C-alpha positions, 0 to 999 in steps of 0.5 A: 521507526515508522515515519509513515503509514500507507493505507490500501482501499482494498476494493479499488486495488487491482492486485497489480503488485507495482506498489509491492515491487517498488517499495524501497523498504518492503513494507507492502505485501499481497493480502492472500486471505482477501479477495476484493469485489473485483476478484483480486488479492489486494495489496496491504501494509505489513504494519511497520516500516513505512517511511512515507516516501510516497512511491507506492502512491505514485506508481499505483495506476488506480486513483484512490487505491493508496493513501500515504500518511506522514506521521508527525511527532507531537 
């Protein structure tokens, strides 16, 4: 069950892969179908599995590229 959701601002992502390599649940991958304005394949959320741990946000060297949302049960 997902506890969170991460969102990548693809135009800010430099495709370094740090978020992908450090994600403990492996829910991030490169978007090989997209090339952003900087000429990189940005990271993208696979759509499930996020625990909202925030590691991707913390290792990302580009401010504003990743936002992590914690899902709250109503």
